[in-house]
C-alpha positions in Angstrom: -10.6 23.6 -18.6 -11.2 25.7 -15.6 -8.9 24.5 -12.8 -11.4 25.5 -10.1 -14.1 23.5 -11.8 -11.8 20.5 -12.0 -11.0 20.7 -8.3 -14.7 20.9 -7.4 -15.4 18.0 -9.8 -12.7 15.8 -8.3 -13.9 16.4 -4.7 -17.4 15.4 -5.6 -16.0 12.3 -7.4 -14.0 11.5 -4.3 -16.8 12.0 -1.7 -19.9 11.1 -3.8 -21.7 14.1 -2.6 -22.0 17.8 -3.4 -22.8 18.5 0.3 -19.8 16.6 1.5 -17.5 18.3 -1.1 -18.9 21.7 0.0 -18.0 21.0 3.6 -14.5 19.8 2.8 -13.7 22.7 0.4 -15.6 25.3 2.4 -17.4 26.4 -0.7 -21.1 26.8 -1.2 -22.9 23.8 -2.7 -24.5 26.1 -5.3 -21.1 27.1 -6.5 -19.9 23.5 -6.9 -23.2 22.5 -8.7 -22.8 25.5 -11.0 -19.2 24.7 -11.9 -20.0 21.0 -12.6 -23.0 22.0 -14.8 -20.6 24.3 -16.8 -18.1 21.4 -17.2 -20.9 19.1 -18.4 -22.2 21.8 -20.8 -18.7 22.5 -22.2 -17.9 18.9 -22.7 -21.3 17.8 -23.9 -21.4 14.8 -21.5 -22.9 13.9 -18.1 -20.1 13.5 -15.6 -22.1 11.9 -12.8 -24.9 9.4 -12.4 -27.2 10.8 -9.8 -28.3 8.0 -7.5 -30.4 7.9 -4.3 -27.3 7.4 -2.1 -25.0 9.9 -3.9 -23.2 10.8 -7.1 -21.1 8.3 -8.9 -18.8 9.3 -11.8 -20.1 8.2 -15.2 -17.7 6.5 -17.7 -16.9 10.0 -19.0 -16.5 11.3 -15.4 -14.0 8.5 -14.6 -12.0 9.5 -17.7 -12.0 13.1 -16.7 -11.1 12.3 -13.1 -8.0 10.4 -14.2 -6.9 13.3 -16.4 -7.6 15.9 -13.6 -5.6 13.9 -11.1 -2.6 13.8 -13.4 -2.9 17.6 -14.1 -2.8 18.5 -10.5 0.0 16.1 -9.7 2.1 17.5 -12.6 1.5 21.0 -11.2 2.8 19.8 -7.8 5.8 18.3 -9.5 6.6 21.5 -11.3 6.3 23.6 -8.1 8.7 21.2 -6.4 11.2 21.4 -9.3 11.1 25.2 -9.2 11.8 25.1 -5.5 14.8 22.8 -6.1 16.1 25.2 -8.7 16.0 28.0 -6.1 18.2 25.8 -3.9 15.4 24.7 -1.5 16.1 21.1 -0.5 12.5 20.5 0.4 9.7 18.2 -0.7 6.9 15.9 0.5 6.7 12.2 -0.2 3.3 10.6 0.4 3.3 6.8 0.9 0.6 4.2 1.4 1.6 0.8 2.7 0.2 -2.4 4.1 1.0 -2.9 7.8 3.6 -5.4 7.0 5.6 -2.7 5.2 4.4 0.3 7.3 5.1 -0.8 10.8 8.8 -1.2 10.6 10.5 -1.4 7.2 9.3 1.9 5.8 9.8 4.0 9.0 13.4 2.6 9.1 13.8 3.5 5.4 12.5 7.0 6.1 15.0 7.5 9.0 17.9 6.5 6.8 16.7 8.6 3.8 16.3 11.7 5.9 19.9 11.6 7.2 20.9 12.6 3.7 17.8 14.6 2.9 16.7 16.3 6.2 14.4 18.8 4.3 12.1 16.1 3.0 8.9 15.5 4.8 7.1 12.2 4.6 3.4 11.2 5.1 2.7 7.5 5.7 -0.8 6.0 5.5 -1.2 2.3 6.5 -4.2 0.4 5.0 -5.3 -2.9 3.4 -3.7 -4.0 0.0 -6.6 -3.0 -2.2 -6.8 0.5 -0.6 -3.1 1.0 -1.0 -3.4 0.3 -4.7 -6.5 2.6 -5.0 -4.7 5.5 -3.3 -1.8 5.2 -5.7 -4.1 4.9 -8.8 -6.2 8.0 -7.6 -3.2 10.1 -6.9 -3.9 10.4 -3.2 -0.3 9.2 -2.5 2.9 9.1 -4.5 4.2 5.6 -3.7 2.5 2.4 -2.6 4.1 -0.6 -0.9 1.9 -3.7 -0.9 1.5 -7.4 -1.7 -0.4 -8.7 -4.6 -1.0 -11.8 -6.8 -1.4 -10.1 -10.2 -0.8 -6.8 -11.9 -3.4 -4.0 -11.1 -4.9 -1.5 -13.5 -3.9 2.2 -13.4 -0.6 1.6 -11.5 3.0 0.8 -12.4 5.1 -1.6 -10.4 8.5 0.1 -10.3 9.8 -2.9 -8.3 8.4 -6.3 -7.5 9.5 -9.7 -6.4 8.7 -12.8 -4.4 7.3 -12.4 -1.0 6.7 -15.9 0.4 4.7 -16.4 3.5 6.8 -17.8 6.4 6.1 -19.1 9.8 7.0 -16.7 12.7 7.7 -18.2 16.1 9.6 -17.5 19.3 13.3 -18.3 19.0 13.0 -20.7 21.9 10.0 -22.5 20.4 10.7 -26.3 19.9 10.1 -25.9 16.2 12.3 -22.8 15.7 15.3 -24.8 14.6 13.5 -26.6 11.8 14.6 -26.0 8.2 11.0 -26.2 7.0 7.5 -26.8 8.6 4.5 -28.5 7.1 1.0 -27.2 7.3 0.0 -30.2 9.3 2.6 -29.3 11.9 1.3 -25.7 12.1 -2.2 -26.9 12.5 -1.2 -28.9 15.6 0.1 -25.7 17.2 -1.7 -22.6 18.5 -1.9 -20.3 15.5 -2.4 -16.5 15.4 -3.5 -15.2 12.0 -4.2 -11.9 10.4 -7.7 -11.0 9.2 -8.9 -12.3 5.8 -8.5 -9.0 4.0 -4.7 -9.5 4.0 -2.9 -11.3 1.2 -0.9 -13.4 3.7 -4.1 -14.8 5.2 -5.7 -15.4 1.8 -2.8 -17.3 0.4 -2.4 -19.3 3.7 -6.1 -20.3 3.6 -5.8 -21.4 0.0 -2.7 -23.5 0.8 -4.5 -25.2 3.7 -7.6 -25.9 1.6 -5.5 -27.5 -1.2 -3.6 -29.6 1.4 -6.8 -30.6 3.2 -5.5 -29.1 6.5 -7.8 -27.3 8.9 -6.3 -24.5 11.0 -8.4 -23.0 13.8 -6.6 -19.9 15.0 -6.6 -19.1 18.7 -6.0 -15.4 17.8 -7.1 -13.3 14.9 -6.2 -9.7 14.6 -6.0 -6.8 12.2 -2.9 -5.6 14.0 0.2 -7.4 12.8 2.3 -6.2 15.7 -0.1 -8.0 18.1 0.5 -11.2 16.2 4.3 -10.8 16.3 4.2 -10.0 20.0 2.0 -13.1 20.6 4.5 -15.3 18.7 7.6 -13.6 20.4 6.0 -14.3 23.9 5.7 -18.0 23.0 1.9 -18.0 22.7 1.9 -19.7 19.3 2.9 -19.3 15.7 1.9 -16.6 13.2 2.7 -16.0 9.5 4.4 -13.0 7.8 7.0 -12.2 5.2 10.6 -11.2 5.8 9.5 -7.6 5.1 7.2 -7.6 8.0 9.6 -9.0 10.7 12.1 -6.3 9.9 12.7 -4.2 13.1 15.4 -5.1 15.5 12.9 -5.0 18.4 10.8 -7.8 16.8 13.2 -9.5 14.5 15.6 -10.4 17.3 12.9 -12.2 19.3 11.5 -14.5 16.6 12.6 -17.1 14.1 11.3 -17.3 10.5 10.9 -20.8 9.1 9.7 -21.6 5.5 6.5 -23.5 5.1 6.3 -26.6 2.8 3.4 -25.4 0.5 4.1 -24.2 -3.0 1.1 -21.9 -2.9 2.7 -19.8 -0.2 5.4 -18.8 -2.7 3.0 -17.2 -5.2 2.6 -13.8 -3.4 4.6 -10.9 -4.7 5.6 -7.5 -3.2 5.0 -4.5 -5.3 6.3 -0.9 -5.0 3.8 1.2 -7.0 3.4 4.6 -8.6 0.6 6.0 -10.7 0.7 4.8 -14.3 2.1 7.4 -16.6 3.0 9.9 -13.9 6.4 11.7 -13.8 7.6 11.6 -10.3 8.9 14.7 -8.4 12.6 14.6 -7.5 12.0 13.9 -3.8 9.5 11.1 -4.6 11.8 9.5 -7.2 14.8 9.6 -4.8 12.8 8.0 -2.0 11.4 5.4 -4.3 14.9 4.4 -5.3 16.0 4.3 -1.7 13.0 2.1 -0.7 13.6 -0.3 -3.5 17.2 -0.7 -2.4 16.1 -1.5 1.2 13.5 -4.0 0.0 15.8 -5.8 -2.4 18.4 -6.0 0.4 16.0 -8.3 2.3 15.5 -10.7 -0.7 17.3 -14.0 -0.4 20.2 -14.8 -2.7 18.8 -15.8 -6.1 15.4 -14.3 -5.3 16.0 -10.7 -6.1 13.0 -8.8 -7.4 12.8 -6.8 -10.6 13.4 -3.1 -11.0 11.2 -1.8 -13.7 
């Protein structure tokens, strides 16, 4: 298949619009339409469903899109390997992560990794869990670091393990020295919670519902750092995983206390790559490094699995 036609097809599939693809690619709309028409004629199938609000890939289009993404990622991997054979210690690693991973843990891992591999560049995108998984599945990034409750289609978990939700509070908080806290005790305190599109909030709400406990947060934010700062200042209690409260600047100011609710132990972290993809050397090396960092934070007896 014509690689130019595939690139045009993928951009229309990504944007849902020939006009938008034309603007992004700086190519005439007529040229894009012509190439897609040729693809459909060659393959004997319709690749898009034309709808009033845009173009949506048909089942055949979805199949072709998955193939095309792998083709271009393989091309990129070959170019990177050829550079390595020429002695060029370069490469790009593209990562998508939830904020719990992306604010502190991954930047720290990048810093340590680049001490040994200074020629490697890294691109980090922070987003909600579902979007992180989508970006990995669609080939927009090489590695995803996220939290989940179940396996996801189109991606491979190269590392996963328990990621229980813990209470986060100032070190001088009266409850900071407790071995465990109940949901009822948390409900009696000012609570700062992440928004409901996060796995931590979802599993916390489920636990409260099962326990018959009502929590009315005094602060809700889509910015985890604001929740940590609120807790560190003594404003109340928030929730997070040990991965989130990783940095020295935050971790030294707060205490992490387990919560007595079995549901809060059901969440898992996942380090993801695209299913069936062969990783370039730089990506593979960073993925191994990141897995080591993450597993180093796991409690004894609770190590995750390397897959």
